Structures are given as C-alpha cells and as structure tokens.
C-alpha positions as CSV (number, residue, x, y, z in Angstrom):
1,M,3.1,-12.0,127.3
2,I,1.0,-9.9,129.8
3,I,0.8,-13.3,132.0
4,S,4.5,-13.4,132.4
5,I,4.6,-9.9,133.1
6,L,2.4,-10.2,136.0
7,L,3.9,-13.5,137.3
8,L,7.5,-11.4,137.2
9,V,5.7,-8.6,139.2
10,V,3.9,-11.1,141.8
11,T,7.3,-13.2,142.1
12,S,9.2,-9.9,143.0
13,F,6.7,-8.6,145.2
14,S,6.8,-11.7,147.3
15,E,10.3,-12.1,147.4
16,Q,10.6,-9.0,148.9
17,D,8.1,-9.8,151.2
18,S,9.5,-12.9,152.3
19,I,12.9,-10.8,152.8
20,D,11.1,-8.6,155.0
21,F,9.5,-11.0,157.3
22,Y,12.5,-12.7,157.8
23,I,14.6,-9.2,158.6
24,N,11.5,-8.3,161.1
25,K,11.5,-12.0,162.4
26,G,15.4,-11.2,163.0
27,M,15.2,-8.2,164.4
28,N,12.5,-9.0,166.9
29,A,14.9,-12.2,168.1
30,L,17.8,-9.5,168.4
31,Y,15.6,-7.2,170.9
32,V,15.5,-10.2,173.3
33,E,18.7,-11.1,172.7
34,D,18.0,-14.6,171.0
35,Y,21.5,-14.1,169.1
36,G,21.2,-17.6,167.4
37,S,17.8,-17.0,165.8
38,A,18.0,-13.6,164.8
39,K,21.5,-15.0,162.6
40,C,19.1,-17.8,161.6
41,Y,16.5,-15.5,160.1
42,V,18.8,-13.0,158.7
43,Q,20.8,-15.7,156.8
44,K,17.4,-17.1,155.4
45,A,17.0,-13.4,154.1
46,I,20.3,-13.2,152.5
47,E,19.7,-16.5,150.9
48,L,16.7,-15.3,149.1
49,D,18.7,-12.2,147.4
50,T,22.2,-12.2,147.8
51,T,22.7,-8.8,146.0
52,N,20.4,-7.3,148.8
53,P,22.8,-5.1,151.5
54,L,19.7,-5.1,153.7
55,G,20.3,-8.7,155.2
56,Y,24.1,-7.7,155.6
57,F,23.0,-4.5,157.3
58,A,21.0,-6.6,159.7
59,Y,23.8,-9.1,160.2
60,T,26.1,-6.2,161.3
61,A,23.0,-4.8,163.6
62,I,23.3,-8.2,165.3
63,F,27.2,-8.0,165.8
64,R,27.1,-4.3,167.0
65,L,24.5,-5.1,169.6
66,Y,26.0,-8.3,170.8
67,S,29.0,-6.5,171.2
68,S,27.4,-3.9,173.2
69,D,25.5,-6.1,175.4
70,F,28.2,-8.9,176.2
71,V,30.7,-5.7,176.6
72,T,33.2,-7.6,174.4
73,D,35.2,-7.2,171.3
74,S,35.1,-11.2,170.7
75,L,32.9,-10.9,167.4
76,I,34.7,-7.6,166.2
77,D,35.8,-9.1,162.5
78,S,32.7,-10.5,161.8
79,F,31.4,-7.0,162.8
80,F,33.8,-5.6,160.3
81,L,33.4,-8.1,157.9
82,Y,29.7,-7.9,157.3
83,A,30.0,-4.3,157.6
84,E,32.1,-4.3,154.6
85,R,29.9,-6.4,152.7
86,T,27.0,-4.1,153.3
87,I,28.7,-1.4,151.9
88,E,29.8,-3.7,148.9
89,K,26.1,-4.7,148.0
90,A,24.9,-1.2,148.5
91,N,27.5,0.4,145.9
92,C,26.7,-2.4,143.3
93,Q,22.9,-1.4,144.0
94,I,23.8,2.1,143.3
95,K,25.8,1.5,140.0
96,K,22.5,-0.6,138.9
97,K,20.0,2.3,139.9
98,K,21.7,5.7,140.9
99,K,18.3,6.7,142.8
100,D,18.2,4.1,145.4
101,G,17.7,6.0,148.7
102,W,18.4,2.7,150.4
103,A,21.3,1.8,149.1
104,H,22.9,4.9,150.7
105,F,20.9,4.6,153.9
106,F,23.2,1.4,154.4
107,I,26.3,3.2,153.8
108,A,25.0,5.8,156.2
109,G,24.3,3.2,158.8
110,I,27.5,1.4,158.6
111,N,29.3,4.8,158.6
112,M,27.5,5.8,162.0
113,Y,28.4,2.5,163.5
114,F,31.8,3.0,162.9
115,S,31.4,6.4,164.4
116,S,29.9,5.0,167.4
117,L,32.1,2.3,168.0
118,Y,35.3,4.6,167.7
119,I,33.5,7.0,170.3
120,E,33.2,4.1,172.5
121,K,37.3,3.4,172.0
122,G,38.1,7.2,172.9
123,N,39.4,7.7,169.0
124,F,36.8,10.8,168.6
125,L,38.8,12.0,165.3
126,K,38.1,8.8,163.6
127,S,34.8,8.8,164.8
128,L,34.0,12.5,163.4
129,G,35.5,11.3,159.7
130,F,33.1,8.5,159.8
131,A,30.2,10.6,161.2
132,E,30.8,12.9,158.2
133,K,30.7,10.0,155.5
134,S,27.4,9.2,157.1
135,V,25.5,12.7,156.9
136,K,26.5,12.9,153.6
137,E,25.1,9.6,152.6
138,I,21.9,10.5,154.6
139,G,21.6,13.6,153.0
140,I,21.4,11.8,149.5
141,C,19.5,9.4,151.0
142,L,16.6,11.7,151.9
143,N,16.7,13.8,148.8
144,L,16.2,10.6,146.8
145,Q,13.6,9.4,149.1
146,P,12.2,11.7,151.7
147,E,9.8,9.2,153.1
148,L,12.6,6.7,154.0
149,Y,11.7,6.8,157.5
150,D,14.4,4.8,159.1
151,A,16.9,7.6,157.9
152,Y,15.5,10.0,160.4
153,L,17.5,7.8,162.9
154,L,20.6,8.4,161.6
155,K,19.9,12.3,160.8
156,G,18.3,12.8,164.3
157,S,21.2,11.3,166.1
158,Y,24.0,13.2,164.5
159,E,21.8,16.2,165.2
160,Y,21.5,15.5,168.6
161,L,25.2,15.3,168.8
162,K,25.7,18.3,167.2
163,G,23.8,20.1,169.3
164,S,25.5,18.8,172.5
165,F,28.0,21.5,171.4
166,P,27.0,25.0,172.9
167,L,27.4,27.0,169.2
168,W,25.0,24.2,167.8
169,S,22.5,23.9,171.1
170,R,19.4,24.2,169.1
171,Y,19.9,21.1,166.9
172,K,19.2,19.2,170.0
173,N,15.8,19.3,169.8
174,K,15.4,18.9,166.1
175,G,17.3,15.5,166.2
176,I,14.8,14.4,169.0
177,E,12.3,14.9,166.6
178,N,13.7,13.1,163.9
179,V,14.6,10.1,166.0
180,K,10.7,10.0,167.0
181,I,9.7,10.0,163.3
182,A,12.1,7.1,163.0
183,S,10.6,5.6,165.9
184,R,6.9,6.0,164.5
185,N,7.0,5.3,161.1
186,G,10.5,3.4,160.5
187,K,9.8,0.4,158.4
188,Y,12.7,-2.3,159.8
189,F,14.3,-0.2,162.5
190,H,11.5,1.7,164.4
191,T,12.4,-0.3,167.8
192,M,15.8,0.8,167.2
193,A,14.6,4.4,167.2
194,E,12.5,3.6,170.2
195,N,15.4,2.8,172.2
196,V,17.5,5.6,171.0
197,L,14.6,8.0,171.7
198,C,14.5,6.8,175.3
199,I,18.1,7.4,175.8
200,L,18.1,11.0,174.5
201,L,15.2,11.7,176.8
202,Q,17.2,10.9,179.9
203,R,20.0,12.8,178.6
204,E,17.3,16.0,178.5
205,R,16.2,14.9,182.1
206,K,12.9,14.4,180.7
207,F,12.6,11.1,182.7
208,D,8.6,10.8,182.8
209,D,8.9,10.7,178.7
210,A,11.8,8.2,178.9
211,I,10.1,5.8,181.4
212,E,6.5,6.0,179.5
213,E,8.7,5.1,175.9
214,A,11.1,2.2,177.7
215,K,8.2,0.9,179.3
216,K,6.3,0.3,176.1
217,L,9.5,-1.4,175.1
218,T,10.0,-3.6,178.0
219,E,6.0,-4.7,177.7
220,R,6.5,-5.6,174.0
221,Y,9.7,-7.2,174.7
222,P,9.8,-8.6,178.2
223,G,12.8,-10.8,178.0
224,S,14.7,-8.2,176.7
225,R,18.1,-6.9,178.5
226,T,18.3,-4.1,176.3
227,F,15.2,-2.4,176.9
228,L,15.4,-3.2,180.5
229,W,19.0,-1.4,181.0
230,T,17.0,1.7,179.4
231,L,14.3,1.7,181.7
232,S,16.0,1.0,184.9
233,K,18.3,3.9,184.2
234,A,15.3,6.1,183.2
235,Y,14.0,5.3,187.0
236,L,17.6,5.8,188.4
237,G,17.8,9.1,187.0
238,K,14.4,10.2,188.1
239,E,16.1,9.1,191.4
240,N,12.7,7.0,191.9
241,W,14.5,4.7,194.0
242,N,12.2,1.9,194.6
243,K,10.8,1.6,190.8
244,A,14.6,1.3,190.2
245,I,15.3,-1.3,192.7
246,E,12.2,-3.2,191.2
247,V,13.5,-3.3,187.4
248,Y,17.4,-3.7,188.2
249,E,16.7,-6.8,190.4
250,S,14.9,-8.1,187.2
251,L,17.6,-6.9,184.6
252,L,20.4,-8.5,187.4
253,E,18.5,-11.8,187.3
254,N,18.4,-11.8,183.7
255,I,22.3,-10.9,183.3
256,L,22.9,-13.9,185.8
257,S,20.5,-16.4,183.8
258,G,21.6,-15.3,180.1
259,Q,25.4,-14.0,180.6
260,P,27.0,-15.5,183.7
261,G,30.4,-14.6,183.0
262,N,29.8,-11.1,182.1
263,V,31.3,-9.4,185.1
264,Y,31.1,-6.2,184.0
265,N,27.3,-6.0,183.6
266,I,26.8,-7.7,186.9
267,V,28.7,-5.1,188.9
268,Q,27.0,-2.3,187.0
269,A,23.5,-3.2,188.0
270,E,24.7,-4.3,191.7
271,L,26.6,-1.1,191.9
272,A,23.0,0.6,190.8
273,L,21.1,-1.3,193.5
274,A,23.5,-0.3,195.9
275,T,22.6,3.4,195.3
276,C,19.1,2.6,195.3
277,Y,19.2,0.9,198.3
278,Y,21.6,3.4,200.3
279,N,19.4,6.3,199.0
280,I,16.3,4.6,201.0
281,K,18.4,4.0,203.8
282,D,18.8,0.6,203.4
283,Y,22.4,0.5,204.5
284,E,22.1,-3.5,205.2
285,K,21.3,-4.7,201.8
286,C,23.6,-2.0,200.3
287,I,26.6,-3.3,202.6
288,E,25.5,-6.8,200.8
289,F,25.2,-5.7,197.2
290,C,28.8,-3.9,197.9
291,K,30.5,-7.0,199.2
292,D,29.1,-8.9,196.2
293,I,30.9,-6.2,193.9
294,F,34.3,-6.5,196.0
295,E,34.2,-10.4,195.5
296,V,33.5,-10.6,191.9
297,S,35.1,-7.2,190.3
298,G,38.8,-8.4,190.4
299,K,37.8,-10.7,187.6
300,D,37.3,-8.1,185.1
301,D,40.1,-5.2,185.3
302,R,37.5,-2.5,183.8
303,T,35.1,-2.3,186.9
304,E,38.1,-0.7,188.7
305,D,36.4,2.6,189.1
306,M,33.0,0.9,189.7
307,M,34.9,-1.2,192.9
308,K,36.3,2.1,194.1
309,E,32.9,3.7,194.1
310,A,31.2,0.8,195.7
311,K,34.1,1.1,198.5
312,K,33.1,4.6,199.5
313,M,29.6,3.9,199.4
314,Y,30.2,1.0,201.7
315,D,32.1,2.8,204.1
316,D,29.8,5.3,204.2
317,A,26.8,2.7,204.8
318,K,28.9,0.9,207.6
319,R,29.8,4.4,209.2
320,N,26.1,5.2,208.7
321,L,24.8,2.0,210.7
322,R,27.5,2.5,214.0
323,E,26.5,6.3,214.2
324,G,22.6,5.8,213.6
325,H,22.7,9.4,211.4
326,P,22.4,9.5,207.9
327,S,24.8,10.1,205.3
328,P,24.9,12.4,202.2
329,E,22.7,11.0,199.0
330,Y,24.3,9.2,196.5
331,R,23.3,9.7,192.8
332,R,24.5,8.1,189.4
C-alpha cells in the first residue's frame, strides 16, 4: 500500500515536472519568435495532461504574441479558440478544487489578453469590462495563493493603467513594483514580466533603467525581435541616437530576414532610423531611409501616417542640405 502511494506521488511530480519543462521550452522558443517550436513544445505539455489549463493558456500566448509581432489578425480565430479552452479547463479545475489559485490566474490572464486586444482596436468600453473581470480573478487568485508571483504581472499592469488617470496616479509606482515582483519571481512568465517592466519604465521616462533591463533580455535571447523592439525604443526615447541606430539596424535586418512581407514593421523601423540619422545631422542617410519608406509604404494602408511623417522629414533634410543650416530636431 505504502509503495503504491509513493509511486503515485512520484508519477504525479514527474508529470508536472515534464509539463513545466515543455512549457518553459515553449516560452523560450516563443521569445525568439520560433513559433513552430513553441507550438510543438506546448502541444507536448497539453498531451501530458489535457485537463490542465496551463498548456492552453501558453498556446493562447503564442497566438497573441504572433499577432503583435506580425501586426495581423490572421490567427485571431485560433487565439479565441485556445482562450475559450483555457477558461473551460480552468473552470473545471475550480469545480474539482475550489481553492485552486492557478485556475483563477489563467482566467484572469485570458481576460487581460482580451482587454489588451480591444484596447488595440480602440474599443475601450469592451476593454474595461474584460479588465474588471481580470482584476476580480486576480484578487481571488492572490487571496488563495499570495506567492503565485506570475499573478503580480496582471495585478501590476492593471494598477499602472489605473494610475494613468489623474485621481489614481498613486497606483503607478505600486503597479511597477508588482510587475517587478513577477519579473524576479514568476514561475512561467517572468520573462514576459521583464519586458512589460521595460515598457513601463520607458513610459515613466526612466530610460537608463529600461535600457538596463532590456539589454539583459537581448543578451539572453539574442535572436529576439520582441526584445530588440523594446531596447531600440528605450534608446530612442533617451535620444541616444547612435545606440538607437545600432539596435534599429539589427532589428531591421531581423525583420527583413524573418518577416520580409511585414511592411508595417519595416516602415516603423526605417522611420525610427530616419529620425536618428536626421538628429545626428546625417541628412543623406535620413533621405535614403525616407525614400525607401515612400517605395514600400503604399503596400500597407496602415502606414499612411508614418509616410506623412517621413515626407515632412525628407523635405526638411533636403532643404537643410541645400541651405547648409540645421533644421529643428525630430523626436518620436
């Protein structure tokens, strides 16, 4: 009898360890945009336990990052499919074990994904509804398991958003501190929390801190577009033009090789480079990037505003070359 119980315990632990192994491998592949490998690893985790919401939640994260990386809704149906499966599996877990903090975390995470999606689409009312659902589940989750550190990413992100309104500005620093907790101690999503932390630090104009954190991510994941975007924007915000040029050129090379048809991202990176070269008074390089923007931007209607910005910069750079005196700085 004792031997049977011991075998059951060992089997249970080894299965969860295996699931964790595949989830972590999947997340590491995701952070370097190796979506095929990420899906393969997460699928193995799901096959080990089809009742566990973790695998479905990780799959949802893959589709969410892909949509952001490629600026596309092409896989939106798959995103919603796995999001609903996550909630379904989490609710089943709660029925079996009412005090399952992780199940509430997964529901909170899906609702936060929904909220961020509708913010991008400009539907703020719908976004607020999902954010409120998420906050409710986060509260339950942390009441049940205060040391479930991944949940502090969701809690902190909401607090920072709340702190963006004047009457609640005190929540901003609290939000950043909670995201920092998730970035240091999270079990599955600490890397995601580190990236969010960088973005929040940038918003607060704490560029040196943001750069320090983002450099750690690019060193750990040298092939990652996601983290190159974060680092390049931090240098751009600090107006460290030369370092921004260095990182944006690496990013542009990555985009051209990894997603050559992604006109939106190409134009974003080239406009940033044009801005940097303008500000170090290398007007010829600025003009070169602007010309490329004019050539490719017509292939994606969403680049219209960026193209207009490039046109104004192009005209100023051309005039500056003719007249030989500096034009006003451009900042993005």
